N, CA, C and O atoms as a GROMACS GRO file, in nm:
protein
  588
    1MET      N    1   8.830  11.446   8.487
    1MET     CA    2   8.902  11.423   8.611
    1MET      C    3   8.905  11.552   8.695
    1MET      O    4   8.888  11.550   8.817
    2ASP      N    5   8.926  11.662   8.625
    2ASP     CA    6   8.929  11.792   8.691
    2ASP      C    7   8.795  11.820   8.759
    2ASP      O    8   8.791  11.865   8.873
    3CYS      N    9   8.685  11.795   8.689
    3CYS     CA   10   8.552  11.819   8.746
    3CYS      C   11   8.523  11.726   8.864
    3CYS      O   12   8.459  11.766   8.961
    4GLY      N   13   8.570  11.603   8.855
    4GLY     CA   14   8.550  11.508   8.966
    4GLY      C   15   8.616  11.557   9.094
    4GLY      O   16   8.558  11.549   9.201
    5PHE      N   17   8.740  11.607   9.082
    5PHE     CA   18   8.808  11.660   9.200
    5PHE      C   19   8.736  11.783   9.255
    5PHE      O   20   8.730  11.802   9.376
    6ASN      N   21   8.682  11.866   9.165
    6ASN     CA   22   8.609  11.984   9.211
    6ASN      C   23   8.480  11.946   9.283
    6ASN      O   24   8.441  12.013   9.379
    7VAL      N   25   8.414  11.841   9.238
    7VAL     CA   26   8.293  11.795   9.307
    7VAL      C   27   8.328  11.747   9.447
    7VAL      O   28   8.260  11.781   9.544
    8PHE      N   29   8.436  11.668   9.458
    8PHE     CA   30   8.478  11.622   9.590
    8PHE      C   31   8.520  11.737   9.679
    8PHE      O   32   8.494  11.736   9.800
    9LYS      N   33   8.586  11.839   9.620
    9LYS     CA   34   8.625  11.957   9.697
    9LYS      C   35   8.503  12.024   9.756
    9LYS      O   36   8.503  12.060   9.874
   10THR      N   37   8.397  12.041   9.677
   10THR     CA   38   8.275  12.104   9.725
   10THR      C   39   8.210  12.023   9.836
   10THR      O   40   8.162  12.078   9.935
   11ILE      N   41   8.208  11.893   9.820
   11ILE     CA   42   8.151  11.806   9.923
   11ILE      C   43   8.228  11.820  10.053
   11ILE      O   44   8.168  11.831  10.160
   12PHE      N   45   8.361  11.820  10.045
   12PHE     CA   46   8.442  11.831  10.165
   12PHE      C   47   8.428  11.968  10.232
   12PHE      O   48   8.430  11.977  10.354
   13VAL      N   49   8.415  12.075  10.153
   13VAL     CA   50   8.396  12.208  10.212
   13VAL      C   51   8.264  12.214  10.287
   13VAL      O   52   8.256  12.271  10.395
   14CYS      N   53   8.159  12.154  10.229
   14CYS     CA   54   8.028  12.153  10.295
   14CYS      C   55   8.031  12.076  10.426
   14CYS      O   56   7.954  12.106  10.518
   15LYS      N   57   8.121  11.978  10.436
   15LYS     CA   58   8.132  11.899  10.559
   15LYS      C   59   8.241  11.952  10.652
   15LYS      O   60   8.278  11.884  10.748
   16ASP      N   61   8.294  12.071  10.625
   16ASP     CA   62   8.399  12.136  10.705
   16ASP      C   63   8.526  12.052  10.713
   16ASP      O   64   8.594  12.053  10.815
   17LYS      N   65   8.558  11.980  10.608
   17LYS     CA   66   8.683  11.903  10.600
   17LYS      C   67   8.774  11.978  10.503
   17LYS      O   68   8.787  11.942  10.387
   18TYR      N   69   8.836  12.084  10.556
   18TYR     CA   70   8.911  12.177  10.472
   18TYR      C   71   9.039  12.116  10.414
   18TYR      O   72   9.077  12.148  10.302
   19PHE      N   73   9.103  12.030  10.490
   19PHE     CA   74   9.227  11.969  10.441
   19PHE      C   75   9.198  11.884  10.317
   19PHE      O   76   9.266  11.897  10.215
   20ALA      N   77   9.099  11.797  10.325
   20ALA     CA   78   9.063  11.712  10.211
   20ALA      C   79   9.015  11.797  10.094
   20ALA      O   80   9.042  11.763   9.979
   21ALA      N   81   8.944  11.906  10.120
   21ALA     CA   82   8.897  11.994  10.014
   21ALA      C   83   9.015  12.060   9.943
   21ALA      O   84   9.015  12.073   9.820
   22ALA      N   85   9.113  12.103  10.021
   22ALA     CA   86   9.231  12.167   9.961
   22ALA      C   87   9.310  12.067   9.878
   22ALA      O   88   9.362  12.103   9.772
   23VAL      N   89   9.321  11.944   9.923
   23VAL     CA   90   9.391  11.841   9.846
   23VAL      C   91   9.319  11.816   9.714
   23VAL      O   92   9.383  11.807   9.609
   24CYS      N   93   9.188  11.805   9.717
   24CYS     CA   94   9.110  11.782   9.594
   24CYS      C   95   9.124  11.900   9.498
   24CYS      O   96   9.138  11.880   9.377
   25ALA      N   97   9.120  12.021   9.550
   25ALA     CA   98   9.135  12.138   9.464
   25ALA      C   99   9.273  12.140   9.400
   25ALA      O  100   9.288  12.173   9.282
   26SER      N  101   9.374  12.105   9.478
   26SER     CA  102   9.510  12.103   9.425
   26SER      C  103   9.527  11.996   9.318
   26SER      O  104   9.588  12.022   9.214
   27LEU      N  105   9.473  11.878   9.341
   27LEU     CA  106   9.480  11.771   9.242
   27LEU      C  107   9.403  11.809   9.115
   27LEU      O  108   9.442  11.772   9.004
   28SER      N  109   9.294  11.883   9.132
   28SER     CA  110   9.217  11.928   9.017
   28SER      C  111   9.301  12.020   8.929
   28SER      O  112   9.301  12.006   8.807
   29VAL      N  113   9.371  12.113   8.990
   29VAL     CA  114   9.454  12.206   8.912
   29VAL      C  115   9.571  12.132   8.847
   29VAL      O  116   9.605  12.158   8.732
   30VAL      N  117   9.631  12.041   8.921
   30VAL     CA  118   9.742  11.963   8.864
   30VAL      C  119   9.692  11.882   8.744
   30VAL      O  120   9.761  11.874   8.642
   31ALA      N  121   9.575  11.823   8.756
   31ALA     CA  122   9.519  11.746   8.644
   31ALA      C  123   9.491  11.837   8.525
   31ALA      O  124   9.512  11.798   8.410
   32PHE      N  125   9.445  11.957   8.552
   32PHE     CA  126   9.419  12.053   8.444
   32PHE      C  127   9.548  12.092   8.374
   32PHE      O  128   9.555  12.096   8.251
   33VAL      N  129   9.651  12.122   8.453
   33VAL     CA  130   9.780  12.161   8.394
   33VAL      C  131   9.840  12.045   8.317
   33VAL      O  132   9.896  12.063   8.208
   34TYR      N  133   9.830  11.925   8.372
   34TYR     CA  134   9.882  11.807   8.303
   34TYR      C  135   9.809  11.786   8.171
   34TYR      O  136   9.870  11.751   8.069
   35ALA      N  137   9.679  11.807   8.173
   35ALA     CA  138   9.600  11.790   8.051
   35ALA      C  139   9.635  11.896   7.947
   35ALA      O  140   9.623  11.871   7.827
   36SER      N  141   9.678  12.013   7.991
   36SER     CA  142   9.713  12.119   7.896
   36SER      C  143   9.858  12.107   7.850
   36SER      O  144   9.907  12.194   7.778
   37GLN      N  145   9.927  12.000   7.891
   37GLN     CA  146  10.062  11.966   7.845
   37GLN      C  147  10.168  12.070   7.882
   37GLN      O  148  10.260  12.096   7.804
   38GLN      N  149  10.156  12.128   8.001
   38GLN     CA  150  10.264  12.211   8.051
   38GLN      C  151  10.380  12.120   8.090
   38GLN      O  152  10.358  12.008   8.134
   39THR      N  153  10.501  12.167   8.075
   39THR     CA  154  10.616  12.084   8.106
   39THR      C  155  10.683  12.133   8.233
   39THR      O  156  10.666  12.247   8.274
   40GLY      N  157  10.758  12.044   8.293
   40GLY     CA  158  10.835  12.078   8.412
   40GLY      C  159  10.774  12.020   8.537
   40GLY      O  160  10.659  12.049   8.570
   41GLU      N  161  10.851  11.938   8.606
   41GLU     CA  162  10.800  11.873   8.727
   41GLU      C  163  10.782  11.973   8.841
   41GLU      O  164  10.692  11.959   8.923
   42TYR      N  165  10.869  12.074   8.844
   42TYR     CA  166  10.857  12.173   8.951
   42TYR      C  167  10.732  12.259   8.932
   42TYR      O  168  10.676  12.309   9.030
   43ALA      N  169  10.690  12.274   8.810
   43ALA     CA  170  10.568  12.352   8.785
   43ALA      C  171  10.448  12.282   8.848
   43ALA      O  172  10.361  12.348   8.905
   44TYR      N  173  10.443  12.148   8.838
   44TYR     CA  174  10.332  12.074   8.900
   44TYR      C  175  10.334  12.088   9.051
   44TYR      O  176  10.229  12.109   9.113
   45ALA      N  177  10.451  12.077   9.110
   45ALA     CA  178  10.461  12.088   9.256
   45ALA      C  179  10.426  12.230   9.302
   45ALA      O  180  10.356  12.247   9.402
   46ALA      N  181  10.473  12.330   9.230
   46ALA     CA  182  10.444  12.469   9.268
   46ALA      C  183  10.295  12.500   9.253
   46ALA      O  184  10.237  12.566   9.339
   47ILE      N  185  10.234  12.452   9.147
   47ILE     CA  186  10.091  12.475   9.126
   47ILE      C  187  10.010  12.402   9.232
   47ILE      O  188   9.914  12.457   9.286
   48PHE      N  189  10.049  12.278   9.263
   48PHE     CA  190   9.980  12.203   9.368
   48PHE      C  191   9.988  12.276   9.500
   48PHE      O  192   9.886  12.293   9.568
   49LEU      N  193  10.109  12.320   9.539
   49LEU     CA  194  10.128  12.388   9.667
   49LEU      C  195  10.050  12.520   9.673
   49LEU      O  196   9.987  12.550   9.774
   50ALA      N  197  10.055  12.597   9.566
   50ALA     CA  198   9.984  12.726   9.565
   50ALA      C  199   9.832  12.706   9.574
   50ALA      O  200   9.764  12.776   9.649
   51THR      N  201   9.781  12.611   9.500
   51THR     CA  202   9.638  12.584   9.505
   51THR      C  203   9.597  12.528   9.640
   51THR      O  204   9.492  12.563   9.694
   52PHE      N  205   9.680  12.439   9.695
   52PHE     CA  206   9.651  12.380   9.825
   52PHE      C  207   9.642  12.488   9.932
   52PHE      O  208   9.546  12.492  10.009
   53LEU      N  209   9.743  12.574   9.939
   53LEU     CA  210   9.743  12.679  10.041
   53LEU      C  211   9.631  12.779  10.017
   53LEU      O  212   9.573  12.830  10.113
   54GLY      N  213   9.600  12.808   9.892
   54GLY     CA  214   9.493  12.902   9.860
   54GLY      C  215   9.355  12.849   9.895
   54GLY      O  216   9.263  12.927   9.919
   55ASN      N  217   9.339  12.717   9.898
   55ASN     CA  218   9.210  12.658   9.933
   55ASN      C  219   9.201  12.612  10.078
   55ASN      O  220   9.092  12.595  10.131
   56TYR      N  221   9.315  12.591  10.142
   56TYR     CA  222   9.314  12.539  10.279
   56TYR      C  223   9.314  12.652  10.382
   56TYR      O  224   9.238  12.647  10.478
   57LEU      N  225   9.397  12.751  10.363
   57LEU     CA  226   9.412  12.855  10.465
   57LEU      C  227   9.292  12.950  10.477
   57LEU      O  228   9.250  12.977  10.590
   58PRO      N  229   9.233  13.002  10.369
   58PRO     CA  230   9.122  13.098  10.389
   58PRO      C  231   9.003  13.043  10.467
   58PRO      O  232   8.955  13.113  10.556
   59PRO      N  233   8.953  12.920  10.440
   59PRO     CA  234   8.841  12.873  10.522
   59PRO      C  235   8.879  12.855  10.669
   59PRO      O  236   8.797  12.879  10.758
   60LYS      N  237   9.004  12.813  10.695
   60LYS     CA  238   9.047  12.796  10.834
   60LYS      C  239   9.051  12.932  10.905
   60LYS      O  240   9.009  12.942  11.021
   61VAL      N  241   9.101  13.034  10.837
   61VAL     CA  242   9.107  13.167  10.897
   61VAL      C  243   8.966  13.221  10.920
   61VAL      O  244   8.938  13.278  11.025
   62LEU      N  245   8.878  13.203  10.822
   62LEU     CA  246   8.740  13.250  10.839
   62LEU      C  247   8.669  13.176  10.950
   62LEU      O  248   8.593  13.236  11.026
   63HIS      N  249   8.693  13.046  10.961
   63HIS     CA  250   8.632  12.968  11.068
   63HIS      C  251   8.684  13.016  11.205
   63HIS      O  252   8.608  13.020  11.302
   64TYR      N  253   8.812  13.051  11.212
   64TYR     CA  254   8.872  13.099  11.336
   64TYR      C  255   8.814  13.235  11.374
   64TYR      O  256   8.792  13.263  11.492
   65LEU      N  257   8.789  13.320  11.276
   65LEU     CA  258   8.740  13.454  11.302
   65LEU      C  259   8.588  13.462  11.312
   65LEU      O  260   8.533  13.567  11.344
   66ASP      N  261   8.519  13.351  11.286
   66ASP     CA  262   8.373  13.348  11.286
   66ASP      C  263   8.319  13.385  11.424
   66ASP      O  264   8.369  13.338  11.527
   67LYS      N  265   8.218  13.469  11.425
   67LYS     CA  266   8.156  13.513  11.550
   67LYS      C  267   8.066  13.404  11.606
   67LYS      O  268   8.018  13.317  11.533
   68ASP      N  269   8.045  13.409  11.738
   68ASP     CA  270   7.948  13.317  11.799
   68ASP      C  271   7.809  13.350  11.749
   68ASP      O  272   7.777  13.466  11.722
   69LYS      N  273   7.727  13.248  11.738
   69LYS     CA  274   7.591  13.266  11.690
   69LYS      C  275   7.494  13.254  11.806
   69LYS      O  276   7.521  13.186  11.905
   70VAL      N  277   7.383  13.322  11.793
   70VAL     CA  278   7.277  13.313  11.893
   70VAL      C  279   7.166  13.227  11.833
   70VAL      O  280   7.116  13.256  11.725
   71PHE      N  281   7.128  13.122  11.904
   71PHE     CA  282   7.018  13.037  11.860
   71PHE      C  283   6.894  13.071  11.941
   71PHE      O  284   6.902  13.089  12.063
   72VAL      N  285   6.781  13.079  11.875
   72VAL     CA  286   6.656  13.114  11.940
   72VAL      C  287   6.568  12.989  11.945
   72VAL      O  288   6.533  12.932  11.842
   73TYR      N  289   6.534  12.948  12.066
   73TYR     CA  290   6.445  12.834  12.088
   73TYR      C  291   6.305  12.889  12.107
   73TYR      O  292   6.281  12.970  12.196
   74GLU      N  293   6.213  12.844  12.023
   74GLU     CA  294   6.072  12.881  12.039
   74GLU      C  295   6.000  12.761  12.098
   74GLU      O  296   5.988  12.657  12.033
   75VAL      N  297   5.953  12.776  12.222
   75VAL     CA  298   5.893  12.665  12.297
   75VAL      C  299   5.749  12.701  12.330
   75VAL      O  300   5.719  12.816  12.363
   76THR      N  301   5.659  12.602  12.321
   76THR     CA  302   5.519  12.620  12.359
   76THR      C  303   5.483  12.516  12.463
   76THR      O  304   5.506  12.396  12.443
   77SER      N  305   5.427  12.562  12.574
   77SER     CA  306   5.389  12.470  12.682
   77SER      C  307   5.256  12.403  12.650
   77SER      O  308   5.187  12.443  12.556
   78GLN      N  309   5.220  12.300  12.729
   78GLN     CA  310   5.093  12.230  12.710
   78GLN      C  311   4.978  12.299  12.783
   78GLN      O  312   4.862  12.291  12.742
   79ASN      N  313   5.013  12.367  12.894
   79ASN     CA  314   4.911  12.444  12.966
   79ASN      C  315   4.979  12.557  13.041
   79ASN      O  316   5.102  12.568  13.041
   80LEU      N  317   4.900  12.640  13.105
   80LEU     CA  318   4.952  12.761  13.170
   80LEU      C  319   5.040  12.728  13.290
   80LEU      O  320   5.144  12.790  13.309
   81GLU      N  321   5.000  12.630  13.372
   81GLU     CA  322   5.074  12.598  13.494
   81GLU      C  323   5.214  12.542  13.464
   81GLU      O  324   5.313  12.584  13.523
   82THR      N  325   5.220  12.446  13.372
   82THR     CA  326   5.352  12.389  13.339
   82THR      C  327   5.438  12.493  13.269
   82THR      O  328   5.561  12.490  13.281
   83GLY      N  329   5.376  12.583  13.196
   83GLY     CA  330   5.450  12.690  13.131
   83GLY      C  331   5.514  12.784  13.230
   83GLY      O  332   5.629  12.826  13.214
   84LYS      N  333   5.438  12.819  13.335
   84LYS     CA  334   5.493  12.907  13.439
   84LYS      C  335   5.610  12.840  13.511
   84LYS      O  336   5.712  12.904  13.538
   85ALA      N  337   5.595  12.711  13.542
   85ALA     CA  338   5.703  12.638  13.610
   85ALA      C  339   5.827  12.631  13.523
   85ALA      O  340   5.939  12.647  13.572
   86PHE      N  341   5.808  12.608  13.393
   86PHE     CA  342   5.922  12.602  13.301
   86PHE      C  343   5.990  12.738  13.289
   86PHE      O  344   6.113  12.745  13.286
   87ALA      N  345   5.912  12.845  13.283
   87ALA     CA  346   5.969  12.980  13.275
   87ALA      C  347   6.050  13.012  13.400
   87ALA      O  348   6.159  13.069  13.391
   88ASP      N  349   5.999  12.975  13.516
   88ASP     CA  350   6.073  12.998  13.640
   88ASP      C  351   6.204  12.919  13.643
   88ASP      O  352   6.307  12.968  13.689
   89LYS      N  353   6.198  12.797  13.592
   89LYS     CA  354   6.319  12.713  13.587
   89LYS      C  355   6.426  12.777  13.497
   89LYS      O  356   6.544  12.781  13.534
   90LEU      N  357   6.384  12.826  13.380
   90LEU     CA  358   6.481  12.889  13.290
   90LEU      C  359   6.535  13.020  13.347
   90LEU      O  360   6.653  13.052  13.329
   91ARG      N  361   6.450  13.095  13.415
   91ARG     CA  362   6.497  13.219  13.476
   91ARG      C  363   6.595  13.192  13.589
   91ARG      O  364   6.684  13.274  13.616
   92SER      N  365   6.580  13.078  13.656
   92SER     CA  366   6.676  13.044  13.762
   92SER      C  367   6.815  13.015  13.705
   92SER      O  368   6.914  13.024  13.777
   93TYR      N  369   6.822  12.980  13.576
   93TYR     CA  370   6.951  12.958  13.509
   93TYR      C  371   7.008  13.088  13.451
   93TYR      O  372   7.112  13.086  13.387
   94ASN      N  373   6.940  13.201  13.472
   94ASN     CA  374   6.980  13.332  13.419
   94ASN      C  375   6.986  13.334  13.267
   94ASN      O  376   7.077  13.393  13.208
   95LEU      N  377   6.890  13.269  13.203
   95LEU     CA  378   6.885  13.268  13.057
   95LEU      C  379   6.798  13.383  13.009
   95LEU      O  380   6.706  13.426  13.079
   96GLN      N  381   6.828  13.432  12.890
   96GLN     CA  382   6.746  13.537  12.829
   96GLN      C  383   6.620  13.471  12.774
   96GLN      O  384   6.627  13.380  12.691
   97ILE      N  385   6.506  13.518  12.821
   97ILE     CA  386   6.379  13.454  12.786
   97ILE      C  387   6.272  13.560  12.770
   97ILE      O  388   6.270  13.660  12.842
   98SER      N  389   6.183  13.538  12.674
   98SER     CA  390   6.064  13.622  12.663
   98SER      C  391   5.943  13.528  12.657
   98SER      O  392   5.949  13.422  12.595
   99THR      N  393   5.834  13.570  12.721
   99THR     CA  394   5.715  13.484  12.729
   99THR      C  395   5.593  13.561  12.679
   99THR      O  396   5.584  13.683  12.691
  100ASN      N  397   5.500  13.485  12.623
  100ASN     CA  398   5.371  13.539  12.579
  100ASN      C  399   5.262  13.438  12.612
  100ASN      O  400   5.278  13.318  12.590
  101VAL      N  401   5.153  13.487  12.665
  101VAL     CA  402   5.038  13.400  12.689
  101VAL      C  403   4.957  13.398  12.560
  101VAL      O  404   4.925  13.502  12.503
  102CYS      N  405   4.924  13.278  12.515
  102CYS     CA  406   4.846  13.262  12.393
  102CYS      C  407   4.753  13.142  12.408
  102CYS      O  408   4.748  13.080  12.514
  103PHE      N  409   4.680  13.110  12.304
  103PHE     CA  410   4.585  12.999  12.308
  103PHE      C  411   4.629  12.890  12.211
  103PHE      O  412   4.679  12.917  12.102
  104ASN      N  413   4.609  12.764  12.253
  104ASN     CA  414   4.638  12.652  12.163
  104ASN      C  415   4.517  12.621  12.078
  104ASN      O  416   4.418  12.695  12.082
  105HIS      N  417   4.521  12.515  12.001
  105HIS     CA  418   4.411  12.481  11.911
  105HIS      C  419   4.284  12.437  11.986
  105HIS      O  420   4.176  12.432  11.927
  106GLU      N  421   4.296  12.406  12.113
  106GLU     CA  422   4.180  12.368  12.195
  106GLU      C  423   4.127  12.486  12.276
  106GLU      O  424   4.045  12.469  12.366
  107GLN      N  425   4.175  12.606  12.246
  107GLN     CA  426   4.136  12.731  12.312
  107GLN      C  427   4.173  12.732  12.460
  107GLN      O  428   4.103  12.794  12.541
  108GLN      N  429   4.282  12.664  12.498
  108GLN     CA  430   4.335  12.669  12.634
  108GLN      C  431   4.452  12.766  12.637
  108GLN      O  432   4.526  12.778  12.540
  109LYS      N  433   4.468  12.835  12.750
  109LYS     CA  434   4.581  12.926  12.764
  109LYS      C  435   4.710  12.846  12.779
  109LYS      O  436   4.719  12.754  12.860
  110VAL      N  437   4.808  12.884  12.700
  110VAL     CA  438   4.942  12.826  12.709
  110VAL      C  439   5.044  12.940  12.705
  110VAL      O  440   5.010  13.055  12.678
  111ILE      N  441   5.166  12.907  12.732
  111ILE     CA  442   5.271  13.008  12.727
  111ILE      C  443   5.366  12.974  12.613
  111ILE      O  444   5.411  12.860  12.600
  112ALA      N  445   5.395  13.074  12.531
  112ALA     CA  446   5.493  13.061  12.424
  112ALA      C  447   5.620  13.133  12.468
  112ALA      O  448   5.614  13.247  12.514
  113PHE      N  449   5.733  13.067  12.454
  113PHE     CA  450   5.862  13.120  12.500
  113PHE      C  451   5.954  13.143  12.382
  113PHE      O  452   5.943  13.077  12.278
  114LYS      N  453   6.042  13.237  12.399
  114LYS     CA  454   6.160  13.251  12.313
  114LYS      C  455   6.278  13.252  12.409
  114LYS      O  456   6.290  13.340  12.494
  115VAL      N  457   6.365  13.153  12.393
  115VAL     CA  458   6.482  13.141  12.479
  115VAL      C  459   6.605  13.157  12.391
  115VAL      O  460   6.614  13.095  12.285
  116TYR      N  461   6.700  13.240  12.433
  116TYR     CA  462   6.816  13.273  12.353
  116TYR      C  463   6.940  13.204  12.409
  116TYR      O  464   6.969  13.210  12.529
  117SER      N  465   7.013  13.138  12.320
  117SER     CA  466   7.134  13.066  12.360
  117SER      C  467   7.254  13.122  12.285
  117SER      O  468   7.250  13.143  12.164
  118LYS      N  469   7.362  13.148  12.359
  118LYS     CA  470   7.483  13.203  12.298
  118LYS      C  471   7.596  13.102  12.285
  118LYS      O  472   7.699  13.132  12.226
  119SER      N  473   7.577  12.982  12.339
  119SER     CA  474   7.684  12.883  12.333
  119SER      C  475   7.626  12.742  12.325
  119SER      O  476   7.506  12.722  12.346
  120LYS      N  477   7.711  12.647  12.294
  120LYS     CA  478   7.666  12.508  12.287
  120LYS      C  479   7.626  12.457  12.425
  120LYS      O  480   7.532  12.378  12.437
  121MET      N  481   7.696  12.502  12.528
  121MET     CA  482   7.664  12.459  12.664
  121MET      C  483   7.525  12.508  12.704
  121MET      O  484   7.447  12.434  12.763
  122THR      N  485   7.494  12.633  12.671
  122THR     CA  486   7.362  12.687  12.702
  122THR      C  487   7.254  12.615  12.620
  122THR      O  488   7.145  12.589  12.671
  123SER      N  489   7.285  12.583  12.495
  123SER     CA  490   7.189  12.510  12.412
  123SER      C  491   7.157  12.374  12.471
  123SER      O  492   7.041  12.333  12.474
  124LYS      N  493   7.260  12.304  12.518
  124LYS     CA  494   7.236  12.173  12.580
  124LYS      C  495   7.153  12.187  12.707
  124LYS      O  496   7.066  12.105  12.733
  125LEU      N  497   7.180  12.291  12.785
  125LEU     CA  498   7.102  12.315  12.907
  125LEU      C  499   6.955  12.339  12.872
  125LEU      O  500   6.866  12.285  12.938
  126ILE      N  501   6.930  12.419  12.769
  126ILE     CA  502   6.792  12.448  12.729
  126ILE      C  503   6.724  12.321  12.679
  126ILE      O  504   6.612  12.290  12.719
  127GLU      N  505   6.792  12.246  12.591
  127GLU     CA  506   6.733  12.125  12.534
  127GLU      C  507   6.704  12.019  12.642
  127GLU      O  508   6.603  11.949  12.634
  128ASN      N  509   6.792  12.008  12.740
  128ASN     CA  510   6.770  11.912  12.848
  128ASN      C  511   6.660  11.958  12.944
  128ASN      O  512   6.603  11.875  13.015
  129SER      N  513   6.631  12.087  12.948
  129SER     CA  514   6.529  12.140  13.038
  129SER      C  515   6.388  12.133  12.981
  129SER      O  516   6.290  12.136  13.055
  130ILE      N  517   6.377  12.125  12.850
  130ILE     CA  518   6.244  12.125  12.786
  130ILE      C  519   6.174  11.993  12.814
  130ILE      O  520   6.226  11.887  12.778
  131PRO      N  521   6.057  11.998  12.876
  131PRO     CA  522   5.982  11.873  12.900
  131PRO      C  523   5.944  11.805  12.768
  131PRO      O  524   5.931  11.870  12.664
  132ALA      N  525   5.926  11.675  12.774
  132ALA     CA  526   5.898  11.595  12.654
  132ALA      C  527   5.766  11.633  12.588
  132ALA      O  528   5.752  11.619  12.466
  133ASN      N  529   5.669  11.680  12.666
  133ASN     CA  530   5.538  11.710  12.608
  133ASN      C  531   5.528  11.854  12.555
  133ASN      O  532   5.421  11.895  12.510
  134PHE      N  533   5.636  11.931  12.561
  134PHE     CA  534   5.638  12.067  12.506
  134PHE      C  535   5.680  12.060  12.360
  134PHE      O  536   5.758  11.972  12.321
  135ASN      N  537   5.630  12.152  12.281
  135ASN     CA  538   5.673  12.164  12.141
  135ASN      C  539   5.780  12.272  12.134
  135ASN      O  540   5.770  12.376  12.199
  136TYR      N  541   5.884  12.247  12.052
  136TYR     CA  542   5.985  12.351  12.036
  136TYR      C  543   6.050  12.344  11.899
  136TYR      O  544   6.054  12.238  11.835
  137ASN      N  545   6.100  12.458  11.856
  137ASN     CA  546   6.175  12.472  11.732
  137ASN      C  547   6.298  12.556  11.760
  137ASN      O  548   6.298  12.640  11.850
  138ILE      N  549   6.401  12.532  11.684
  138ILE     CA  550   6.520  12.616  11.690
  138ILE      C  551   6.518  12.699  11.563
  138ILE      O  552   6.526  12.646  11.453
  139THR      N  553   6.507  12.830  11.580
  139THR     CA  554   6.495  12.917  11.462
  139THR      C  555   6.632  12.952  11.407
  139THR      O  556   6.735  12.913  11.463
  140THR      N  557   6.632  13.024  11.299
  140THR     CA  558   6.754  13.060  11.228
  140THR      C  559   6.851  13.129  11.321
  140THR      O  560   6.813  13.221  11.394
  141PRO      N  561   6.977  13.085  11.320
  141PRO     CA  562   7.074  13.150  11.407
  141PRO      C  563   7.098  13.294  11.363
  141PRO      O  564   7.103  13.326  11.244
  142LEU      N  565   7.114  13.378  11.460
  142LEU     CA  566   7.145  13.518  11.437
  142LEU      C  567   7.287  13.543  11.484
  142LEU      O  568   7.331  13.482  11.582
  143TYR      N  569   7.360  13.631  11.416
  143TYR     CA  570   7.494  13.663  11.462
  143TYR      C  571   7.485  13.752  11.586
  143TYR      O  572   7.402  13.842  11.592
  144SER      N  573   7.570  13.726  11.683
  144SER     CA  574   7.559  13.795  11.811
  144SER      C  575   7.587  13.944  11.799
  144SER      O  576   7.537  14.021  11.881
  145HIS      N  577   7.665  13.988  11.700
  145HIS     CA  578   7.691  14.130  11.689
  145HIS      C  579   7.569  14.205  11.634
  145HIS      O  580   7.565  14.328  11.637
  146GLY      N  581   7.469  14.131  11.583
  146GLY     CA  582   7.348  14.195  11.533
  146GLY      C  583   7.242  14.215  11.640
  146GLY      O  584   7.141  14.281  11.615
  147ILE      N  585   7.264  14.161  11.758
  147ILE     CA  586   7.164  14.171  11.865
  147ILE      C  587   7.210  14.271  11.967
  147ILE      O  588   7.140  14.295  12.066
   0.00000   0.00000   0.00000
């Protein structure tokens, strides 16, 4: 029973459901203490409360203190002309962008972009601006204090 509650706690933490994770962790400890035949009803309540607060508050505080992340969009145009138009469009939004002229598999000149997003609003703007025939990837987020 103790292991079952711990599995659910891990699942809830992965899904950012800290309240449910803290409840599962607390029930796990209470089940462990009950199984070890400790006596006293107040002991169960105190252990539950201590475990609950110990598992609920730290992730919430860390989530509150978490820094904004920078997402890097790597975009490749289909040809040089559409790439230039797309780059001008992104620059008109004052986005951080770097461009490189390269060749695709058909030996045609294309433009490869790296576009940097610091917020969800900027990410939506970038994603809505990318034409359907362009290829793009979102690379590993970097912490903003590292850039």
